[in-house]
C-alpha positions as CSV (number, residue, x, y, z in Angstrom):
1,M,0.0,0.0,0.0
2,P,1.5,3.4,-0.9
3,F,1.9,5.7,2.0
4,V,2.5,9.3,2.8
5,P,5.6,9.7,5.0
6,G,4.8,10.5,8.6
7,F,1.2,9.4,8.2
8,R,0.4,5.9,9.4
9,R,-2.8,4.0,9.2
10,A,-3.9,0.4,8.9
11,S,-5.0,-1.0,5.5
12,P,-8.8,-0.8,5.2
13,H,-11.0,-3.8,5.8
14,F,-13.7,-2.6,3.4
15,F,-11.7,-2.9,0.1
16,R,-8.7,-4.4,-1.5
17,Y,-6.1,-1.9,-2.8
18,F,-5.2,-2.0,-6.6
19,G,-2.9,0.3,-8.5
20,G,-2.0,0.9,-12.1
21,S,-1.6,3.6,-14.8
22,N,-3.0,7.0,-14.2
23,H,-4.3,6.9,-17.8
24,V,-7.7,5.4,-17.9
25,I,-10.6,5.1,-20.3
26,L,-14.0,4.8,-18.6
27,S,-17.5,3.9,-19.8
28,R,-20.3,6.2,-18.8
29,Q,-21.5,3.5,-16.4
30,A,-18.0,3.4,-14.7
31,V,-17.9,7.2,-14.4
32,R,-21.3,7.3,-12.8
33,Y,-20.3,4.6,-10.4
34,V,-17.0,6.3,-9.4
35,A,-18.7,9.7,-9.1
36,F,-22.0,8.8,-7.4
37,D,-22.0,5.4,-5.7
38,P,-21.9,5.6,-1.8
39,H,-19.3,2.8,-1.6
40,A,-17.1,4.5,-4.2
41,R,-17.4,7.7,-2.2
42,K,-16.1,5.9,0.9
43,L,-13.1,4.5,-1.1
44,R,-12.4,7.9,-2.6
45,R,-12.2,9.5,0.8
46,W,-9.8,6.8,2.0
47,L,-7.6,7.0,-1.0
48,R,-7.4,10.8,-0.8
49,W,-4.5,10.3,1.7
50,S,-2.7,7.5,-0.1
51,G,0.8,8.1,-1.6
52,I,-0.2,7.9,-5.3
53,P,-4.0,8.4,-5.5
54,D,-3.9,9.1,-9.3
55,E,-2.5,5.6,-9.8
56,S,-4.9,3.8,-7.5
57,L,-8.3,5.5,-7.4
58,F,-10.0,4.1,-10.5
59,Q,-8.4,0.7,-10.2
60,S,-9.3,0.3,-6.5
61,V,-12.8,1.7,-6.8
62,L,-13.8,-0.2,-9.9
63,L,-12.1,-3.5,-9.0
64,N,-14.0,-3.5,-5.7
65,S,-17.3,-2.8,-7.4
66,P,-20.0,-4.7,-9.3
67,L,-18.3,-3.6,-12.5
68,A,-15.1,-5.5,-11.7
69,S,-15.7,-8.2,-14.3
70,Q,-15.9,-5.5,-17.0
71,V,-12.6,-3.9,-16.2
72,I,-10.0,-4.5,-19.0
73,N,-6.3,-4.0,-18.2
74,D,-5.5,-1.9,-21.3
75,D,-5.0,1.9,-21.3
76,R,-4.9,1.9,-25.1
77,R,-1.6,3.8,-25.1
78,A,1.6,3.2,-27.0
79,I,4.4,4.0,-24.5
80,Y,7.9,2.6,-25.0
81,W,10.5,2.5,-22.2
82,E,14.2,2.0,-22.4
83,P,15.5,-0.4,-19.8
84,G,16.2,1.4,-16.5
85,A,15.0,4.8,-17.9
86,P,13.0,7.1,-15.6
87,S,10.6,8.2,-18.4
88,P,9.3,6.9,-21.7
89,R,11.4,7.2,-24.8
90,T,10.8,10.2,-27.0
91,L,9.2,8.9,-30.2
92,T,10.8,9.7,-33.6
93,M,10.4,8.7,-37.2
94,E,12.3,5.5,-36.3
95,D,9.2,4.5,-34.2
96,L,6.6,5.2,-37.0
97,P,6.2,1.6,-38.1
98,R,5.7,0.6,-34.4
99,L,3.2,3.4,-33.9
100,R,1.2,2.4,-37.0
101,E,1.1,-1.2,-35.7
102,A,0.0,0.0,-32.3
103,R,-2.8,2.0,-33.9
104,A,-3.9,-1.1,-35.8
105,D,-3.9,-3.0,-32.5
106,G,-6.3,-0.4,-31.0
107,K,-4.0,2.0,-29.3
108,L,-5.6,5.4,-29.3
109,F,-2.9,7.5,-27.7
110,A,1.0,7.5,-27.7
111,R,3.6,9.3,-25.7
112,K,5.9,11.0,-25.7
113,F,6.7,13.3,-28.5
114,D,8.9,16.4,-28.6
115,V,8.8,18.6,-31.7
116,S,12.3,19.9,-30.9
117,V,13.6,16.3,-31.2
118,D,11.5,15.1,-34.2
119,A,8.5,17.0,-35.5
120,D,8.3,14.8,-38.6
121,V,6.8,11.8,-36.7
122,I,3.8,14.0,-35.6
123,A,3.3,15.2,-39.2
124,A,3.4,11.7,-40.5
125,L,0.8,10.5,-38.0
126,E,-1.4,13.4,-38.8
127,D,-1.1,12.6,-42.5
128,D,-2.1,9.0,-41.7
129,L,-5.3,10.3,-40.2
130,H,-6.2,12.3,-43.3
131,S,-5.4,9.6,-45.9
């Protein structure tokens, strides 16, 4: 369980903690559950003081809900990491074939791009959308 330094508390008995990406795609039903369900509200209050609430809120709330069987572990993002790197690799024209393949596999988003490193990859992806 992530923690905030200097703030101790026992793990809750009323839910199981889950974590994951802070990028999520939610159905209308899931949004309504997270926003309005009384049990979800209780979990949100508890997670407010966790160490990384943006990487645990949706996972913990939804995987402890009646919607748990509908959760799919796929954020639909193409993100590529170099071994041991603290952040994703900056995408360039070299990555264009892999990005096109990711799009064909249902990836809706990619990161990270930097126009000062390679603006051509962004232009190529935009051209793909218009062709």
